[in-house]
N, C-alpha and C positions, 0 to 999 in steps of 0.2 A: 373831738376826740381824736388828738395825735397817734401817732406810731407810739413812741414812747410814752404817752401817758403814767404816770404814777411813777417813773419809774426816776432813779437817782442816777446823776452821773457826777462824778469828782475827777475837775481839770485841772491839771497842772501847768503853768503857763499861762494863766488865762486873762489876766490882764488887756494885751493886745495880738496880733495875728492869729496863727493858725489857733492859738487857744480859745481864743473869744469867739471866732468864726463858729467855731465849734458847738461853744458854751449856746448863743445865741440860736444855733442848727437846731440844736436837743431841745432849745424852751421853745423853737416854734410848732415841737411835736409834742409838747406836753409834757418835757422831760425836769422834773427839778434838778435844780444845778448846784454844784460846790465848788467855787471859784478860788481855788490854790495861786499867788501869783508871789514870788520875793518883794515886786510893789518898791523896788527903792535900788539905787544904782550900786552894782557893786565892781570890788575889785579889778574883777577883768573877767570879759575882755573891756577895753574904753568904750564901751559905746551904753547908749540909754535903755535900760530896762522898762519893765510895768511901773504903773506908778499906784498909790492908795486911791489918786482921784480915777483911775483905769475901772482900777475894781470896782468903785464907788458905782461910777456910771454903768458899768457891765449888770449889775444889781438890778438898776431902775431899769432898764433896757431889760430885763430878764422877767422883770414884774408888770411890763407893759406890756407882755404877751403877754398875761395873763397867768406865769408860771409862778415860782418862788426861787430864791436864790440864799444861797450862805456862804459868805467871802472870808479869806482867812486869808493873812498877809505873811509868809514866812519861808523860809529855803528849803528846796528838798534835802540839802547836805545836812539837815538838822534834823536827828530824829524825833526830837522834842516839838519843835514845831510840827511836823509832820502827824504825829499822835495826837498833837492840841487840834488840829485842824480835821483830822479824821473824827473823834470823837464828837467836835462841834456839829457836822455833819449826822453822824448815829443817833445827837439826842435831838436836831433837829429833823429828820426824816425815818429813822428808825434801822437806815437800807442803804448799802452803797450797791449798785445795780451795776454799771458800766465806770472801769477807769480808762482814761485816756492821759497817759503819762505821757506828757508834752513837753513838758520843761527841758530846756538844752541851751545851750551857747554854740557859737561857731568864733573861729578865729586863725588866723595864717600863721606859721609856722616856722622856722627850716630845724630841720631837725639836731643839727649841729649848735644853734642857737638859741633853744627850747630852752626856758628855763624848769626848774622844779615846780615853782608854781603854776606855771602856764599847763604843763601835765595836767599836777593835780585836780588843778580848777576842770580842767576839760571831762576829765577821770571821774568824778567825784561830783559834777553837775549833771553830766550826759548819761552815767552809767551806774552809781550808784544812787542816785537822785531815784533813779525808778524804782530801784532793789527797798529802799526805806519804804516810798508811799506803799507799793503792793506788798510788802509782808505786814502793813499795818489794814492793808483792806482783805486783804486776802483772807482773813477768821472770820469775816463778816459775811461773806461770801461763799467759804464754803459752810458757813454754818446755815444760808439759804439756801446751799446748793445747786446755786446758780451766780452766774455773771460771765460778764467782758471784759479782759482788758487788751487794753488796745495800745501800746508802744510806737512814740513818733521816732522813726529811724531815721532814713535818709537814703540816697541814691549812693551817698559815703557809706551806707552800711552793707552794700554790695559789691564796692571798686575801692581804689584808691582815690587818693585827690593829690595833688600837688599844692605843697606846705601845708597839708593838713592830715599828716599821720596818727598825730594827736586826737584831735576828730574822728576820722576811719576810724581809730581803735577805740572810742568810746562808743561809735554806733554799729560795730559788727558785734561788739560786747553785747551791744544789747539786743541784737537780731540772734544771736547764742543763749540768750537771757527768754527770748521769746519761745526760743522752739524746746527750753529744758522746760519752763514753765505750764509750756503747751501738754507736755507728757506726765507733768506731775501733777495737776491741776484737773485733767479730763475726767479722773473717775469722783469730781464733783460735780460734774457739768459745769465747770467753767470754761471759758473760750479762751484763748491770748494766741493773737496776730500782732505782726508790724507795718507798719507803713513807711512807705521810701518815697518822699518827695525830691522832686530834681527843688531847683531854686525856689525859693517863696517871695510873692512882694508884702515881705515885713517890714516893720522896724531894723528886726537884726538884718536884711539885705541891705540896708541906706548904713546902719554902723557900721559893717564891714567894709563898706565903700565909703567913708569916710575915711576910716582907716589905713585904706590903700590909696587914698589922695585920686581918686576916680568916686566917678558918676554912679547911679546903682543900675542903669541901664549900661553904663559898661562894663562894670564889675558881674553885671548876670552873663552878659554875651560872650565875656571872655570863659567865664567856667562853667557855664552851661552845656552847649553843644549839645541842645536839644533838636529832634527829630522835625519835630514841630515847629513851625514858625513863629515862635514866641520866646521871650528871654525870660520866662519866669512863670509861674499859676500862681493864681490869688487863693486866697485862705482858705475863702470858700471851697473851692474846689477841690481842697486838703479835706474838709467839713463833711463832703459830700461822702466819700469814701469812707470818712470814719463812721458817718450815719449808718451807711449801708453794712460794713462789718459788726458795728453793732446790735444791728437787726435780726429781727427773726431770717430775714430773706438769706442771712449768710449763716443760719444756724448749724453746719456744717462744716465750718469754715475755723479751723484754729490751725496753729503753728507755721501759719504763711504766712509770706511777703507779698504785699501787695503795693505795686507800683500806681505812682500818681505824677508821672516822671517824662511828660511831651517825646516820648518815644526814647529820651536818652540812653537809657539802659538797652537799646535795638540794633545800638551803631557803636 
């Protein structure tokens, strides 16, 4: 029996990277998984996203661990897509105990050269997306009088970043949502927290590097400034924090911002 045996975790951006790592970590501890991902290339940013094959292989891996999974392809910007995925999860498992709002994008842009399309995509995916998902999941958590929402923000949700104003704005906004939802949902025994990773060794990091004409290690070293001597952390490092915050060990943690930043914000 795992720590999350019988629990249901709904994870966005689950096909690869931090979302996939969290899904597998939860499954190893007995949780059932609802994996939601856009599962296709989108118009912005111009790097590769999760795929339907990755979603299918995630389901197979979860089941190989002795757990169960529901997979759904969709865009967090689409209320229709989100509603369908949440309904499929409820139909299969009857509840959602944990929401990991992980789906997000990142790209560089100078403020005076940024287009409306770039700004809108960043805000809609990184900020409106978590809102879209939460508003469809929260009614089931309210009914159960129990739940945990973990929003994947960033160190940029607590500081600024060069040529990252739209990204930082979206992640600061997510920090604000976290604090506000924690206040609003506490009477229903629903906890809400945010995590704030430094750079993570994911396909997104590779995509950003390619867009900048750099190698992943070069872009990580340029942007990170980690106190500990690592260019990035691994997806599993972020997943470990997610599992802790979702567990009863963190039952009195709500409204807070939790760093997994290799000391970046200490200097």
